[in-house]
N, C-alpha and C positions, 0 to 999 in steps of 0.2 A: 352398088358398093358392097363388098363383103364385110360383114360385121361379126363380132364375137357372139357365138350362140352357145348351146350346150356342148361341152367338150366331148369330142367323139370317143375319147379313150376313157373307159370306165375305171381303169386301174390307177388313175392319177392320184387318188387319195393315198397311195402307198408312199409317196415321196414329197409330201407337202413341205414347203420351206418353214423354217422356224421363225415365228413372229417375235417382234420385240415385246418386252413386257409392258405392263400398265394398261390403262383403258384405251381401247382401240377405236370406239365409235364416237364421233362428234356429230351431234344432231344437224348443225348447219351444213357440214360436209355431206352428210347422208342425203340432204335435200338436193344438193348439187348433183350428186350421183343419180338420184331418181330422175331429175330433169334431163341429164345427159343421156340416160337410157331411153327415156320416152321421146326426146327430141334430139337425135344425134347430130343434127346440123345447126343446133342453136348456138348462139354466142353468149358470153357471160360478161356483164358490164359492171358488176358490183361484187367484189371479192374481199377487199381489205377489211371489211367489218367482221370477217370471220377470225381475225387475229385479236380476239378478246382475251382478257386476262385468264378467264376460265379455260379457254381452249389452249392457250399457251402453257398452262399448268398441266393439262392432259399430255401435251407433247413433251414437257419436261419429264414427267413421270415415266414416259415410255422409253426414254433414253437409257442406254447401257452405261452404268456408272463405272464399269471396268475399262472402258476405252481410253486410249491415250488422250492427253490434254493438248490444247492448242498453244499458241504463242504466249497467251496470258498466264498459263500455268494453273488456271482455275479448274478444279474438279467439280463433278456433279454434287458431291457431298458439300463442298464449300459454298457453292452457289445456292444450295438448298437451305443453308443456315438462315438466310434472310430472304426466303423465296418470295413471299408476298411483296416486299418492297422492291426486289429486283424485277419481278414481273410487271409491277406497276410502272416502273421507270422504262422498262422495255416497251410496254404498250404505249406509253406517252411518246417515246421516240418514233414508233411506227405511225402513230396518229399525226404527228407533226412532220413526218417524212424526213426526220433527221437521223434515222438509224443508218449506220454505215458498217457493213461486215468488216471484221478484222482480217488481216492477211492470213493465208493458209500456211501452216507449218508443213514443209515438204520433207518427206522421208523417202529415200531411194531404196526400193526393194530389188535385190539382185535377181536376174533372170538366168536361165540355163545357158543362153548363148553368150554370156559375159556382159551383156548390157543391163540396164536397170529400168525398173518401172516406177515412175513417181507416184507416191501416195500422199494425198492431201489430208491433213488433220486440222479440223476447224475448232474454234473456241466453243465452249458450252452454250453461250448465248446465241451464237450463230447456228448451232445445231438445233436449238429450239425453233428458230424461225424456219430453218430448212425443213424440219419435220412437218410443220404446219403447211408450208408451201408444197411439199411432196404430197400430202394428203389431198389438198385442193386439186393439184394437177392430175393425180390419179383418178379422182372422182370425175373430172371432166373428160379425160381421154380414154380411160379403161374401156368404156362401151364401144369405142370406135376402133380399137386395135384389132388386127386380124387374129383369127383363131390359131394361126400357125406361128404367132409370136410368143415366145416363152420367157425371155430373160427378165428378171427383176419384176415379176408380176405375182401377186398374191395367189396362192393355190396352184402355181405352176412351177415346174422344176426342170433341171437338166434331164432327169429320167423321162419326163413327158416329151421333151424334144427328141430324145433318142427313140422313144416308142413311136412317135410320129414318123421319124425317118424310116424306121423299120417297116411300118405299115405302108408308107408310100413306095418303098423299094419292092416290097413283096406283093402288093395288091394292085399297083398301078403300072401303066406302060412307061416305065422309066428306063432309058438307055444311056443318058448322059447326065453328068452331075457337075455343076460349077461350084467349086469351093472358093468362096470369096473371103479375102482378108483386107480390111481397110487399114491403110498405113497410119499408125499412131492416132487412132480415131479420137480417143478422149482428149488428147493433147492438141488436136487440130480442128475441133468443131468450131466453126466461125460464129462469134457471138451475134453479129448482125443477122446472119441467116437464121439462127435459133430464134431470135426475137421476132423475126418476120413470120416464121412458122407459127409461133405462139399467138401472134397478133391476128391470125386468121380466125381464131375463135374467142380469144380473150380481148375484151375491149376496155378493161379496167387499166387505165394508164399507170396508176400508182402501183398496181400489182406487177405490171411489166417492168416498171422502173426498179422495183424491189429485186426482181430476178436479174435485171441488168447489173445491179450493184453486186449481187452474189457472184455473177460471172466475172466481174472486173475487180474483185476484191484484191487480187494479186497474191503473190507467193513470197514468203519470207526466205531470203537467201543470206549467206554471210555478207554479201555486199549491199544488203538492203532489200526493200520490197520491190519486186519486179511485177509490173502490170502488163498484160498482153491482151490482144484482141482475139485470141484463139484459145480454145480448150476449156474444159470443165474438170476440175481435179478429181481423179479417182479416189474414193474414200469418203467424199462428202455425201450427205444423205440425199441431196436433191439431184446429184449428177445422174444416177441410173434412170430416173423417170424422164429427165430432160433428154437423155440419150435415146430413150425409147420413143419419145414423141418425135424427135428429129428423124430418126431412122424409119419410123412408121411413114413419115411424109416422103423421105428421100427414096426409100426402097419399097416398103410393103404396099402402100397405096398406089404408087406408080406401077409396080408390077401387076397389081390386081386390076387396075383400071386401064392401063396402056399396053404393057407387054403382053398380057394374056390375050388381049383382043387381036394381036398381030401374030400369035403363034398358031401354026397349022396343026400341031399335035398337043398332047397333054403336057402341062407344065405346072409346077408348084414351087413355093418358097417356104423354107423353114429357117427361122431366125431366133437365136438366143443371144440377146444383146447385140454385139457387132459380129458374132460368129454366124455366118449365113451360108446355107446350102440352097442352091436353085436346081431343080430337077426338070429334065426335059425328056420327051419321047423322041423328038426328031433332032438330028444333028444340025440341020440348017437353022432351026430355031435357036439352038444353043449358041452357035457361032454368031448369029445376028445379035443375040443378047449381049455377048461378050464384046462385040464391037461398039454397041450403043452405050453400055454401062459406064465406061470412063467419061463419056461426054455428059451423062446425067450427073455423075458425082462431081465433075469439075464445075458445073453450074452452081452447085451448093457448097463449094469449097472443100471437097473431099477427094482423096485419091486412093487407088488400089495399091496394095503391096504386091508388086508383080512377082517377087520372089516366092511368095506363098500362095498366090492366087493361081488356080489351075482348073482346066476343063478336062474331065476324064470320061472315057467310055466305061460306064460302071453300072450295068444292069443285068437282069436275070438272063436275057438272051445271050449276051456276050459271055457271061459266067458259064452258062451251060456249054457253049461252044469251046471255051477254054478248058473246061474240065474234061470233055470228051477227047480233045486233041492233046491234052497234057501240058498246055501252056499255062503260064502264071499270069493272073490278072493283077493290075495295080491295086493297092489298098488305099483307104481313105481315113484320115484322122479327123475326128470331130468330138469336141467336148471331152478330151482326155482319153478317148477310146480309138483303137485302130479297127476299122470296119473292113471285113473281107468276106469273100464268098466261099462257102463250103457246102457240104452235103448233109442233109438231115438223116435221121435213122432209117427213113424209108427210101433213101437214095435220091431225094429231090434236092435241087439247088436251093440254098437258103443263105440269107445274109447273117453273118455272125460278127461278134466283136470281142475284143480283149483289151486290157489296159495297155495304152501305148507305151512303147519303150521309154520315151522321154519322160512321161509322167511317173512311171515306175522308178526309173533311175533318180528322178528328182526327189521323190518321196523318200527313198532310201538315203540319198545324200543329205537331205535335210535332217533325217533322223540321226544319222551318224554325227553330224555337227552338233545337234542338240545333246546327244549322249556325251560327247567330249566335254561340253561346257557344264553339264548338270550332274555328271556322275559323282562328283565329290561335294556338290552344293546341296544335295538332297539326301535324306535318309532313304534306305532301300524301299520301304513301304510306299513313300511318296513318289519315288522314281518309278516304281512298278505301276502305281495307279495312273501316273501321267502317260506312261507307255501304253497302257490299256486304253486310255482315252484316244490317243493318236491312232491306234490300230482300229478301234471301233469306228472312228470317222472315216478311215480309208475303206473299210468293209461296207459301211453304209452307202458310200457313193459308188464304189466300183463293183459292188455285189449285184450284178445284173446277169441276165441270161447269157450263157456260153462262156462266162469269165471265171469259172471255178479254178482253172489251172493257174491263172495269174494271181488269184487271191492266195492260194496255198504257197505259191512261190514267194509272195510278199511276206507271208507268215514265217516261212523258214528263214528268210533273210533277216527279218527282225530278230528272231531268236538267236541267230548267229552274231548279229551286231550287239545284242544285249549281253550275251555271254562274253564276247571279246572285251567290251568296255567296262563291264562290272569287274573283270579281272585286272583292269588297269587303274583301279582306284588307289592302289598302293603297290609296293614291291611284293607283297604277299598276295597270292591268288585267293579270291573269294570263293570260287566254285571250281569243282571238277565238272565235267559234262554230266556225270551221273547225279551229282548233288544238285546241279542246275535243273535237270529234268524232274527231280523229286520236288524241288521248290515250285516248279511250274504246276505240278500235280496238286500241291497244297494250295497254291494261290494261282489259279488258272487265268491266263490271259485270254482276251476275246478271240474267238475263232470265226472263220467264215460261216455264216448261217444261211437261212433261207434266202434264195436269190430273188430280187425284184424282177418280175416277168416283164419283158418288153414285147411279149407275144400275147395279146389280150385273151386269146382262147386257150392258152397253155398254162398249166400250173407247174411251176418249177420247184422241185424239192431240194 
């Protein structure tokens, strides 16, 4: 069985995810992690005693008080006014197994295609329990996750997944790529299958019952609370780690232990949450995998989104042949980037990437809508500072090897939008273009900086 070892990409420290505030280490959980690392196949039969008042307080302190509130309307600040009494009552409920999570407040986030993505917002007390549950689950399962799994894991980021993809495409014998998209994954994860997977290693029935109650808490709608046997709401603290555990069982371990044994050529899997790339050397291996995969997913209650799932001939050999013949190769979208084949400065074929058109358009549309709403609600210095923060976030994520042109395109578009909407705050124009440029010189906005290298041996300036 393939285990997580030393990360092969030494540059991963460049893009570490931001951690939540507060104390991060809990001694009891650390002991769970040590045992999981030393005994990867061991099971855990006593976990509920870790939900002590002291540990619950650590989890409370780590929560972000600026997040939206649940259906009870209680903020972190309000809950903390009588923190000791509240945590004592919560601990008593857990001890008596009378704790019942409240329904999740659902917010619909619009998507680019006109549909919406449901986001679940939990109550503060439920967030505390979920935070503790997440820490326990991560301690148990982190040592067994594959090294090529990146989503929602401490010390790993989208940039690391992109770097791994670049390394596989450039250094291994990859000719075919399966781009997998699971249909409404977070909304369709079957509760019974999730609990069955967890029960393979967790023997504490009370802990499993607690997770079952979280999954079945229901969603608050205008017509009342709706309870379903499917899904784990995006936005809840515990959903990412549950999704990782489930997909590790459904895809990663199955691929490592079964698929790889039947492939005649090289193959590899790269997964960031439910965004998965599977790489093959041989065409027959790739087609066999695509025939078997729907059967594997159906056994565990999942389906492929056939409209977005594709199998592409996408390797160095095909790229070199296309460049020589003048033909155009298909591109590949992954984690917000469009990946394509080009030539290096020395004339060799090389995988490159740029901000995908959809992500660039969405970023600019969101910024335009925000400026329309906020241009009169904020003073210019506060508006300018907020714009700078949004630009900095975009540059931090999309500032990778080969993407300079798209970054400068985004920068120009932001300046044009800012100039346009600042001049629509009243009937009188606020800036001419020259005065706008002078203001930017005096109060400079963030600019694309040093790019994060996705090529370990290359320093990008």
